[in-house]
N, C-alpha and C positions, 0 to 999 in steps of 0.2 A: 690781738689788735695791733696794728702798726703804730710806730711812733708818729706823733703829730708833726715833728720836724720834717718828715718826709711827705707830708700831705700836699704842700704847695708844689713840690716837684711833680707829684702824680697829677695834680690839676693842670699844670702846664702841659704835661704829656697828653692828657685827654683832649686838650683844646688845640693841639698842634695841627698843622695842615688845614687851617681854616675852619675847623669844626666849631659849631655853635650849639651849646648845650644849656638846658635849664638846670636849676638847682636839683630837681628830682632826677634828671638824667645823669648829672655828675655824681650824685649820691649813689645811684644805682650802679654806675660803672665802677665807682670806687669799691663798692661791696664785692663786685666781681673780681677785684684785685686784692681782696682780703683786707680792705680798709673799711672796717665795719663801724664807721663814725656816725653819730647821730646827725640827722639833717640840720639841726641848729648849729652844730660845730662846723659843718661844711659851709653853711650860710655865712657864718662869721668869718671864715677864711676867705670866701669869695668877696665879701664886702671889704675886707681889709686889703686884699690884693687890688680891688677896684679903687679904693681910696689912695693906694700907693701908685696909682696910674699904671698898673701892670695888666689890667683887664678892662675890656669894654663891658658895660652893663646896659642892656636894652629892656624896656618893658614890652612884653608880648602877653597882655592880659589873658589869664590870671598869673602868668609866670614871668620870671626875669631870666633873660638869656645872657650868657657870658661868652666872650670871645677873647682871644689874645690880642693885645695891642699890635696893630700893623700900620706902619706909616707909608709903605710902598704902595703905589697905585699902578695898575696896568694901563694900557693905551686907551681902554674904554672908561677909565676913571673909577674902576672898582678896586677895592683893596684885595690883598692876597686872600683874605677870608671871604672873598666873593661878595662883599657888601658894598653897595654904592654909597659913597660918602654923601652924595647929594640927595639920596632918596630918604624918605621918612624912615626912622630907625625900625619901626614895627614892620613895615613892608620889606625892608632890607633883610630882616630876620627871616621872613617868609621865603625869600629867594634862597638864602643859604640853607635853610632847613629842608626845603624841597630838593635843592641841588644835592645835598648830602645823601638823601634817600635815592635820588636818581642815579647817583654815582655807582650804586650797586646793581643797576640794571645792565644787562649784557648788551642788548641791541640798541644802537644809537637811534634807530628809527623809533623804537618804543619810547626811548628817553625823551626825544624831541616832541613827539606827539603827546605824550603824557604831560610834559611841562606846559605846553600850550593849552591843553584841555584844563588843567588845574588852575592856571592863572586866569584863563577866561572865566571859569566858573566862580572863582573867588572874587574877582574884581568886576564882573558883569560888563566886560568890554574886551576889545582885541588885546592880544598879548604882543608886547613890543620886543624887538630884538635885544635891546639893552637889558631887558628883564631876563631873557634867556641867557645872556652873557653873565648876569649876576648869579644865575643858577648853575654856571659852569659849562654852558653850551655856547661855543664860539661860532663866528661867522663861517669858519672852514667847515665845521660839522654841518651847518645849515646848507652850505653850498653842495656838499657831498650828498646830503639827503635829497635835494631836488634833482641833482644830476642823476642819481641812482633811479629815481622815479622816471625820468625822461628816457634813460637808456633802456629801461625795461618796459617802456610804453605802458606804464601803470599810472592810473590816475592817483594823484597824491591826496591823502586825507587833509593835508594842510593847504591853505590858500594864503597868499600874501596880498596885502592891500597897498595900492600905490597912491590912493587918493589922499588929500590933505586932511589930517586929523587935528585941525586947529583947536577944536573943542578940548581934546585931550592934552594937546601941547600947552594950552593956556593953563590947564589945571595941573599938569605934570610936566613942567618945562624940561626936566631931565630926560624926557623921552623924545624931545624934538629931534627931527631928522633920523629917527630910528624906525626901521621897517616894522610894519604891523602884520601879525599873523592870526588866522582863525582856523578852526578845524571843523570839518563837516561832521557835526554831531549825529546826523542821521546815518552815517556810515560806520559808526563805532559798534564793534561786536561785543558780546557779553564778557569775553576774556579781557578785552581792553578796559572796560568799565570796572571789572573786578580788580584789576591791577591798580587802577587809580584809587579805588576805595581802600584797598589794602595799604597803599602808600599814605593816604590821609589818616587811616587808622593808626599806622605806625607813628606818624607825627604826633597824633593826639596822645598816644601812650608815652611818648618821650616827654611830653610837656605836663602831663597830669599823672600823679601817682595813684594808680588804681590797685596797688598790691593788696590793700585791705578788702577789696571786693572780689579778688580772684580766689576761686575755690582751691583749697589745699588738697582735695581729693582728685582722682583721675577726671580729666575732662570728659564730659558727656553731653548729650543733647536730650531734649524732651522725648524724642522718639525711642530713647533707650529705657525710659521708665516703664 
């Protein structure tokens, strides 16, 4: 077991580059680094670092999410951790968590379309460009996406809305003047939907410790019995 004095250093390292992790996620990644500390010890360190104003702590029921303190904001008003300071903390966590998973996606087309689909599904409304920015997708990437569709004479799965969304702007003033996007759900193929499901499943596993429910024997299916 590693010395406790090194634990805070490892926590800082896990949360660098704008990462947002739950207590379970941090405990799991510490174990991967041979820091086999009990969850309660990790929780104590995180809360102490938060009380020392070194970390941000957000509630994302049933979990608490931790990020490094970051004062710098980019031109869109989002911090380096991709969290919009004016957006509700729980929603901001969603953007960062989805963005982290999307950063591992190779194709920018898949990344953009998956983000729009997930936010539309979660929020039951159009997805706004400022929300995509919070997930790490900037306006340059969006412009290239639509330019590529035009150049290839291919119908885009995404549509952007130019009408006034006063209803949403009144409820979510941080979205005002932000372009809105939707995706043609009837055009989505099974592979796309499976990728979205896998991403959401990965997010759930990060936030909920299911290790006690995972079989210690070889993975199998009912068809193998």
